[in-house]
MIPA-380579 format. One record per residue: residue number from 1; x, y, z of N, C-alpha, C, O in turn. Coordinates in pm, whole numbers. Each point is the difference from the previous one (the first is absolute). Layout:
# residues N
    nr      n.X      n.Y      n.Z     ca.X     ca.Y     ca.Z      c.X      c.Y      c.Z      o.X      o.Y      o.Z
   NUM        X        Y        Z        X        Y        Z        X        Y        Z        X        Y        Z
...
***
This chain:
# residues 268
    nr      n.X      n.Y      n.Z     ca.X     ca.Y     ca.Z      c.X      c.Y      c.Z      o.X      o.Y      o.Z
     1    19476     -452    -2589      102      -35       37       63      -85      124        1       58      108
     2       40     -161     -112        0      -69      152      159        6       82      103      -30      -60
     3     -103       73      204      141       55        9      -15     -121      165      -97        5       76
     4      187      -76      -63      -10      -89       92       76       77       61       65       80      -66
     5      -51      -84      208        1       86      115       82     -150       96      -60      -76       77
     6      254       71     -126       73     -138       50      -26       68      172      -42      109       38
     7       93     -238       42       31        5      106      -97       51      112       27       45      112
     8     -148      -64     -174     -118       75      128       -4      -99      131       51     -111      -18
     9     -107      139      151      -36      -92       75       81     -107      -48      -50      -84      -75
    10      170       78      110       81     -161       51      -73      -50      136      -81      -92        1
    11      116      157       99      -48      -26      117     -151     -107       44      -36      -97       66
    12      -23      227     -183     -141      -14       -1      -13     -123      -48      -77      -77       58
    13      124       49     -132      -30     -122     -127       61     -132       45      -27     -111      -46
    14      126      144      157       27     -169       65     -170       12      159      -97      -73       18
    15      122      139       19      -98       -5       84     -105      -30      -66      -33     -116       22
    16      -39      174      -99     -145       -9      -33       13      -79     -116       46     -110       31
    17      -67      121     -147      -67     -109      -99      122     -137        1      -56     -109       12
    18      202      103      -23       65      -79      -31       59      -29      133       61       91       57
    19      -75     -226        7      112       11       97       78     -178       -7      -39     -116        0
    20      174      194       -8      105     -114      -59      106      -63      122       61       93       53
    21      -30     -206       -6       75      -51       43       60      -90       -5      -46      -93      -66
    22      181       78      135       64       84       20       20      124      -30      -73       41      -90
    23      185       73      160      -48      118      -51      154        5      -64       46       84      -78
    24      -11     -148      111      192      -16       14       80     -136      -15       12      -92       81
    25       47      112     -229       59     -167       -1      165       15      -17       53       87      -70
    26       25     -202      158      149       -3       -8        7     -175      -12      -28      -91       77
    27       91      100     -240       97     -124      -13      103       -4       30       92       60      -55
    28      -82     -152      172      149      -47       24        7     -164       49      -89      -84      -10
    29      216       69       61       66     -112       -4      -40     -131     -165       53       -7     -110
    30     -141      -55      160      -73      -60     -117     -120       -2      -53      -38      -68      -96
    31      -17      139      154     -168       61      -54       21       10     -118      114       25      -39
    32     -216      -41      -46      -26        4     -137     -127       38      -52      -19       47     -112
    33      -83      -74      214     -165       59      -24      -78       62      122       30        5      120
    34     -102       25     -166     -104      119      124     -147       16      -91      -23       20     -119
    35      -47      -36      222     -124        2      -69      -49      149       52       29       28      116
    36      -91       56     -185     -101      101       49     -124      -15        1      -56      -48      -99
    37      -19       87      216     -156       -3       -9      -60      139      -45       53       97       54
    38     -148      -74     -139      -95      124      -17     -124      -44       -5      -66      -95      -43
    39       50      237      124     -134      -23       12      -80       97      -40       59      108        9
    40     -176      -95      -52     -116      151      -61      -96       22       80     -114      -44        9
    41      202      152       75     -102       46      110      -97      119      -46      -48       79       82
    42       27      -72     -193     -111      145     -113     -104      -91       15      -15     -116       40
    43      -46      199      -82     -226      -54      -53        4      -37      -98      -94      -68      -40
    44      215       99      -51        5      -13     -184      108     -116      -41      104      -11       64
    45     -129      -58     -155      101      -72      -97       76       35      -44      -21        8     -121
    46      141       32      159      170       79      -55       91     -136      -40        9     -107       61
    47       40      139     -155      122      -47      -75      130      107       34       16      114      -46
    48       61     -180      131      176       -2      -29       54      -57      -48       -4     -123       -6
    49       95      222      -61      165      -34      -41      102      -21       55       19       97       74
    50       95     -197      -62       56       14       86      187       49      -85       57      -79      -75
    51      -17      170       99      151        8      -78      115       69      122      -18       40      115
    52       91      -46     -168      127       59       98       55      113      -49       17       16     -120
    53       24       93      236       22       72       16      104       49       84        7      -48      113
    54       78      139     -148      132      -11       82        4      182       96      -52      107      -33
    55      119     -136      129      -34      101      123      110       31       53       87      -88       -5
    56      -47      232       80       70       48       87      -39       35      153      -98       65       34
    57      163     -103       23      -97       43      153       80      133       40      113      -39      -28
    58     -101      135       61       16      143       33       45       -2      151       33     -106       53
    59      -33      193       -5       67      -30      138      -86       19       91        9      -37      117
    60     -129      120     -187     -162        7      100      -88     -144       19      -98      -28       71
    61      180      -51     -169      -90     -135      -18      -67        7      -88      -72      -97      -27
    62       68      215      -52     -149       21     -137      107      -75      -78      120      -11       23
    63     -205      -47     -138       60      -57     -151       16      112      -84      -72       98       17
    64      155     -101     -104       17       16     -196      -17      -91      -74       59     -106       22
    65     -139      119     -125       14      -88     -131      157       33      -54       62      106        3
    66      -29     -217      -46      162      -20      -75       -2      -39     -145     -107      -34      -52
    67      162       36       18       52      -88     -127      113      -56      -21       12     -105      -63
    68       68      161      106      166      -51       25       39      -38      147      -43       57      101
    69      124     -157     -104       22      -43      158      169       83       42      109      -22      -53
    70     -144      119      166      111       78       78      113     -107      -24      -18     -118      -29
    71      159      195       51      128     -102      -12      -33      -69      120      -68       57       86
    72      117     -196      -66      -33     -139       39     -148      -38       31      -30     -108       53
    73      -53      192      -85     -114      -81       12      -56      -69     -128       22       38     -115
    74     -112     -164      157      -27     -133     -103     -129       25       -6      -47       29      110
    75      -49      -29     -219     -109      -75      -11      -17     -122       -7       68      -89      -53
    76     -203       89      134       -3     -161        4     -112      -82      -61      -39     -109       41
    77      -19      201     -180      -91     -124      -52       62      -84      -69      -36     -117       -1
    78      171      174      -90       30      -96     -106       68     -165       23       85      -66      -59
    79     -200       37      215       38     -129       66     -121       22       34      -10      -51      111
    80      -84       94     -140     -118      -16       93     -149      -49     -148      -17       54     -109
    81      -46     -147      160     -136      -40     -129     -106       32      147       28        7      119
    82     -114        2     -167     -131       10       56     -121       -4     -138       -3       37     -118
    83     -106     -121      238      -98      -47     -142      -62      -24       95       64      -37       98
    84     -228       48      -86      -12       89     -152        9       72      -43      117        8       40
    85     -132      114     -122       45      112      -34     -123      121       31       17      118       31
    86     -117     -177      -47     -152       69       31      -80      -58       75       20     -121       16
    87     -122      178       46      -77      -33       45     -128       52       10       -8      122        6
    88     -105     -194       -2     -154       68       16      -76      -51       88      -48     -108      -34
    89        6      163      180      -31      -35       79     -114       42        0      -19      100      -71
    90     -124     -169      164     -115       50      -11       -4       68      191       76      -37       90
    91     -132       89      -84      -48       42      153       15      -90       95      -81      -93        2
    92      202      100      111       18      -90       93      110     -128      -26       64      -47       94
    93      -48       -6     -241       32      -74      -58      157        6      -18       47       85      -75
    94       53     -192      156      140      -31       -3       62      -61     -122      -53      -65      -90
    95      176      101      108       93      -48     -109      106      -36       25       37       79       87
    96       57     -161     -107      107      -47       70      148      -13     -126       32      -89      -79
    97       31      235      114      124       21     -137      123      -80       82       28        7      120
    98       41      -94     -236      107      -28       26      132       74      -15       38       66      -97
    99        6      -84      178      161       85      -48      146      -81        8       33      -42      111
   100       38       24     -200       82      -78      -19      160       88      -34       21       81      -91
   101       68     -124      189       89       93      -26      132     -169     -111       -6     -122       13
   102       85      199      -91       67     -107      -98      130       68       26        3      114      -46
   103       96     -150      102      148       14       50       51      -19     -106      -69      -49      -90
   104      202       83       67      101      -25     -115      153        8       83       33       61      101
   105       24     -127     -167      144       20       83      125      120       15       98       25       69
   106     -177       29     -185       91      112       36      -15      121       47       78       95       -8
   107     -185     -103       58      -71      123      115      124       32       85       83      -79       45
   108      -90      244      -32       96       25      117      -19      -23      124     -119      -31        7
   109      162       28       90      -53       -5      159      -74       97        5       34       97      -68
   110     -136      -88      132      -32      151       59     -180      -13      -12      -44     -113      -24
   111      -30      199       38     -150       27      -14      -33       45     -155       68       81      -63
   112     -183     -149       16      -30       70     -106     -170      -19        0      -71      -99       19
   113       41      243      -49     -155       29       33      -49       54      -71       65       88      -58
   114     -201     -110       24     -124       67      -99     -146      -23       70      -44      -88       73
   115       -3      187     -120     -119       11       53     -142      -69      -88      -24       32     -117
   116      -55     -123      191     -140      -60     -108     -112       98       43      -45       53      101
   117       16      -60     -292      -62      132       31     -166      -19      -73      -34       11     -118
   118      -58      -50      261     -139       -9      -70      -93      124      -32      -71       43       91
   119       67       18     -216      -92       50      -35     -122      -42      -82       -4      -83      -91
   120     -135      189      161     -165      -43      -20        3       62     -135       14      119      -28
   121      -32     -227      -56      -56       68     -122     -201      -10      -48      -89      -82       22
   122       95      212      -92     -130       25      -57      -27      -11     -123       84       10      -90
   123     -234      -39       72        2       -7     -137      -74       98      -83     -107       -9      -60
   124      189       99       73      -89      154      -65      -35      -27      -76       30     -109      -47
   125     -124      200      -16      -42       47     -133       -4      127      -21      -46       91       68
   126      114      -91     -200      -16      132      -65      -89       90       34     -112      -47       23
   127      125      195       -9     -122       82       20      -56       35      -94       68        5     -102
   128     -213       34       93      -93       -4      -57     -105     -154      -60      -81        4      -93
   129      118     -142      188      -39      -53      -59     -100      -44      152     -106      -53      -36
   130      115       60      136     -104        1       86      -98      127        0     -122      -11      -13
   131      201      157       31      -59      105       -5       53       77     -161       97       75       -7
   132     -153     -100      -69        9       76     -132       20      153       48      -63       42       97
   133      131       22     -154        4      169      -12      -96       37      -79      -36      -68      -96
   134      -37      221      142      -72       49     -110      103      119      -94      -55       80      -75
   135      163      -83       86       70       93      -42      119      -63      -20       84        4       90
   136      -58      -75     -215      173      -93       -6       96      113        3      120      -26       -6
   137     -158      138       13      139      106       -4       69       31      103      118       33        7
   138     -248      -54      127      118      -22      125       81      -77       11       28      -80      -90
   139       16       83      174      146      -61       50      -56      -55      174      -34       74       92
   140       41     -210      -94      -36      -13      187       76      -66        2       16      -78      -94
   141       72       80      213       49      -37       80      -30     -134      109      -80       39       85
   142      113     -163      -66      -30      -54      108      111      -35       40       90      -29      -79
   143      -69       23      259       73      -33       71      -22     -129       28     -113      -36       31
   144      232      -65      -40      -54     -143       13      150      -53       66      106      -10      -61
   145     -135      -25      224      110      -13       88       11     -196      -44      -74      -95      -22
   146      237      133       32       61     -154       -7        8      -83      116      120      -28       -2
   147     -171      -34      107       95       -4       98       69     -127       45      -72      -94      -30
   148      178       56       88       43      -92       33       97       -8      157       -1       75       97
   149       64     -172     -121       75      -24      131      112      -74      -22      -22      -76      -94
   150      166       59      151      102      -59      -38       67      -97      128      -46       33      109
   151      136     -136     -106       50      -60      110      131      -33      -32       10      -60     -107
   152      106       82      175      155      -28      -11      -12     -137      -44     -100      -63       37
   153      187        7     -110       48     -138       12      118        2      -27       39       70      -93
   154       49     -147      166      174       -3       48       34     -116      -13      -74      -92       36
   155      247       63     -114       -1      -99      -10      160       48       80       67      102      -17
   156      -43     -214      100      149       35       86       91     -138      -70      -39     -116        9
   157      169      159      -80       36      -94      -94      155       64       98       21      107       58
   158      100     -288      -87      118       -8      122       13       53      136      -76      -38       89
   159      145      102      -75       77       29      156      -42      129      -12       47       85      -76
   160     -174      -65      185      -82      122       46       46        4      114       52      -88       68
   161      -86      263      -33       86       41      146      -72      148       51       17       96      -76
   162      -71      -80      159      -43      138       21        8       40      117      -20      -83       89
   163       40      172      -66       -3       55      191      -89      143      -27      -22       43     -113
   164      -29       25      245      -42      129       54       38       57       72       60      -47       96
   165      -82      176     -116       23      109      156     -146       88       23      -70       41      -92
   166       45      -24      219     -117       72      -40       81      159       91       31        4      119
   167      -14      105     -218       32      102       51      -79      137       12     -114       -7      -44
   168      157      147      102      -14       87      -46     -229       33      107      -98       71      -26
   169      146     -220      182     -111       31       26      -62      165       63       79       69       64
   170     -229      -14      -90        6       72       39     -207       48        0      -71      -15     -100
   171       20       67      231      -28       55       21      -98       87      -79       65       93      -49
   172     -235      -83        6      -29      119      -57     -168      -13       56      -53      -91       64
   173       -5      223     -118     -125       13       -4      -88      -17     -145       65       -2     -104
   174     -176       -7       99      -97       24     -127     -103       47       79      -38      -36      111
   175      -11      142     -202     -135       40       57       -2       90      146      -80       71       61
   176      212     -116      -46      -13      116      154      -55      -90      114        8       50      112
   177      -80     -216     -125      -28      -58       73       89     -131       32       43      -47      105
   178      -34       10     -241       42     -141      -19      176      -25        1       59       49      -97
   179       17     -116      192      107       12        3       61     -173      -49      -32     -117       17
   180      140      198      -88       58     -124     -129      117      -40       -7       74       98       -6
   181      -20     -187        4      158      -28      -32       22      -37     -132      -55      -88      -67
   182      167      186       30       95      -44     -128      132      -36       25       88       39       77
   183     -107     -156     -196      134      -82       14       48      -25     -131      -82       11      -90
   184      212      -47       57       47        4     -117       68     -165       -2       80      -41       83
   185     -119      -19     -167       73     -183       11       59       67     -129      -31       81      -88
   186      175     -193      145       83       30      -81       61     -156      -77       20      -76       94
   187       16        4     -231      -34      -84      -21      151        3      -71       62       95      -49
   188      -12     -286       68      115        4     -108        7     -148        4      -38      -74       91
   189       89       45     -197      -15     -141      -54      -70        6     -122      -52      102      -43
   190       49     -281      -46      -62       34     -108     -105      -51      -37      -28      -42     -112
   191      -56       46      241     -157      -49      -16     -133      131       69       52       85       72
   192     -150      -76      -83      -71       58      118      -54      -29       70      -60     -108       -8
   193       52      206      136      -93      -72      106     -150       58      -14      -29       95      -73
   194      -90     -187      180      -94       34       29      -17      -52       54       24     -121        3
   195     -106      227      111      -64      -56      127      -70       96      112      -30      110      -47
   196        3     -124      162      -73       77       76       66       98      103       85      -59       68
   197      -99      194      -35       76       43       97     -129       20      103     -116       31      -30
   198      173      -58      157      -41      -14      133       55       88       95      114      -28       38
   199     -190      170       29       50       99      101      -54      -37      128     -119      -24       15
   200      195       20       68      -23      -53      144       54       87       98      122        3       16
   201     -223       91       73       52       71       81       14      -37      111      -75      -81       55
   202      225      162       21        5     -111      120       30      135      125      110       43       37
   203     -204      -13       -7      -33      134      121      113      -18      103       53     -111      -13
   204      -14      167       84       78       50      104      -64     -135      149       47      -85       75
   205     -146      133     -103     -117     -152      167      -80      -39     -123      -51       72      -86
   206       52     -196       97     -120      -95      -28       32      -69     -128      101       45      -54
   207     -168     -153      -15       63      -55      -74      -56       43     -171      -95       69      -36
   208      186     -135      -34       18       58     -114     -160       -4      -71      -97      -36       68
   209       87       70     -189     -117      -38      -58        5       66     -165       67      103       -9
   210     -121     -146     -100       -8       39     -154      -42      138       35      -54       35      105
   211       85       35     -203      -38       92      -38      -11       21     -138      -90       77      -32
   212      157     -125      -59      -40       -9     -156       52     -102      -68       94      -70       38
   213     -161       59     -151      125      -91     -109      -91       41     -126      -86       88        7
   214      122     -175     -144      -36       10     -104       93      -94      -59      119      -24       16
   215     -228      -29     -104       75     -162      -42       -6       40     -173      -40       98      -62
   216      105     -235       23       62        3     -129       78      115        7      -75       97       13
   217      173      -72      -16      124      114      -41       80      -75     -109      -16     -122      -12
   218       83      177      -52       89      -99     -142       58       83       12      -58      101       40
   219      172      -95      -62      141      105      -57       22     -111     -125      -14     -120       23
   220       46      163     -145       15      -73     -100      129       46      -43       50      107       36
   221        2     -190     -114      140       15      -50       47      101      -91      120       21      -17
   222     -206       39      -38       22      108      -45       41      159       89       53      103      -42
   223      -97     -136      157       54       95      130       70      -56       92       19     -120       20
   224       31      235       52       71      -79      105       -5       63      109       78      -18       93
   225     -225      147      -94      -43      -14      111     -145       46       20      -51       51     -100
   226       -5      -56      180     -181       30       23       10      104      124       86       17       86
   227     -241       58     -119        9      131       41     -133     -106       78      -35     -107      -50
   228      -16      157      160     -152      -49       76      -33       41      130       52      -28      108
   229     -163      112     -143      -69       78      129     -112     -105       48     -100      -28      -65
   230      131      -19      177     -128      -25      105      -43       32       81       61       56       91
   231     -228      -89      -91     -101       80       87       -4      -55      125      -38     -117        9
   232       81      202      129       17     -101      111     -141       35      115      -28      113       41
   233      -25     -204      -15     -157       -7       98       74      -55      171      118      -17       34
   234     -249        1       43       26       29      122       83       45       83       55      -44      101
   235      -56      196     -192       66      118       88      -85      100       87     -111       44      -31
   236      175      -18      136      -89       71       75       28      161      -42      103       68       -6
   237     -240      -41      -19       16      186      -39       87      -25     -152       86       85      -22
   238     -101     -178      -67       39       -5      -68      160       23      -10       48       66      -92
   239       -4      -98      147      206        1       23       14      -95       96      -57       -3      109
   240      141      -81     -159       71      -94      150      116       61       69      101       52      -47
   241     -141      -72      177      106       44      123      123      -41       -9       30      -50     -108
   242       69       57      206      120      -39       13       12     -133      -25      -75      -84       52
   243      177       53     -138       43     -158       -3       70        5      -84       85       85      -27
   244     -132     -226      -50       56      -66     -124     -101      -52      -69     -109      -27       50
   245      155        1     -233      -34      -60      -97       86     -114      -15      118       -4       33
   246     -195     -100      -93      118     -100      -24      -72      -48     -147     -110      -49       24
   247      136       50     -138      -38      -11      -98       91     -131      -76      120      -27        6
   248     -234      -39      -79       51     -114      -84      -36      -23     -112     -115        7      -41
   249      247      -48      -43      -99      -35     -148      -15     -143      -45      103      -45      -48
   250     -175      -12       50      -41     -179       35      -31      -44     -177      -87       62      -62
   251      161     -166        0      -49      -85      -67     -136      -12       27      -36        7      117
   252      -61      -28     -223     -148      -81       44      -30     -109     -106     -117      -27       27
   253      142      -28     -100       47     -147      -43      -71     -102       93       39      -33      112
   254     -149      -10     -175     -141      -83      102       88     -117       -9        6      -71      100
   255       69       37     -212       85     -170      -10      117       41       48       97      -67      -36
   256      -73      181      127      163      -38       65      -25       20      100     -119        7       31
   257      233       14       74       15       23      170       34      195      -71       47       45     -105
   258      -95        6      212        8      132      -19      150       68        9       74      -68       71
   259       -7      193     -128       97       14        8        1      151        9      -60       85      -66
   260      147      -76      168        0      131       27      105       97      -90      111        1       52
   261     -116       46     -124       85       86      -74       55      111       57      106       23      -59
   262     -120       39      126       84      105       61     -118       68      122     -122       -9       -7
   263      194       67      101      -83       88       75       81      104       99      119       -6       30
   264     -209       95       10       65      126       39      -79       52      104     -117      -35        5
   265      167      122       86      -46       72      152      -17      142      -23       54       44     -102
   266     -116       35      173      -25      136      -42      -68       28      164     -110      -30       46
   267      229       99       17      -22       97      150      -81      116      -36       28       96      -72
   268     -149     -128      147      -88      106       24       84       89      128      -50      102       46
***
């Protein structure tokens, strides 16, 4: 009996066997095509199938798979085409995947989102072919991990708007030694935000300097707030002295000028 273990090691898959760039695709304006670059970084030839999955973001930034959209949520895959849908890559071999957006005139204003899923396929043989069992009455169980990773694909249509606010800034301690900053991003509008958070410490005396940063923080349209915890560094004795923290949530689209979504301050 073969038991596939779904959802194992998504992060190690992205950093290990399969490298995919870019890791996020947004179709807006007149954009219709995007090239995705795949690279097999493993030691064995591997086959990957490419499909769509639907996901909801949770307030802690994690994702759960869904089948039906929530109220006001729209899936992008009916307007997307990807080819080829399956690739076989030798070790070190690259491959370009084409992703096409085909808009329709009846699309509602706002954001459509689906996730492109890259699944590693294996040529599994039935039990007994390679190592025939001496006693055929015994039940054998083989656990087979099925690795995969996904990237979000977003289509923006019509008139869009978004705004963000940073709230509930609070200092904390992890493991009695690491100082942290907890905060909540509040989002309103009909599209998501995606960017980096930078934390700057402003001492009573001396020059300001950066003490924390987190890259790639998204707040998708199925939630209106996201909780974030940032580890602080460059602190004296594990804690910041009297002063002020300035926090900025900034867009990180390399093709556009950075935009400050929101900023806040916390007196220490």
